[in-house]
C-alpha positions, 0 to 999 in steps of 0.5 A: 460750673464755676463761681468766680471770686469777686473781681475775677473774670474767668473766660470759659475757654481759657479755663477749659484749656487749662483743665485739658492740660491737667486732666485726662481727656475724658474728664474735660467738661464739654461746657463750662458755666461761669457764675458771678456769685454763689447767689446766682445758683439755686439753693435748697432750704437745707443750704445745699445747691439745688442740683435739679435747678442747676441742671435746668439752668445748664439746659437753658444755657447749653441745650438739652442734657445728654 
């Protein structure tokens, strides 16, 4: 998951292509989710990202988690 800087458009496939050039093939993510702002992510009261909430968002967007 990636949070874009304000005013920057990120295409997931362009990002994936770049990551493929810089990382080992087993480290390249199958899916890349781009969020417009950090406010689009679920947060815990502690100020940390809610990983279970993120997992639910990603399952909704890409299908079942494996």
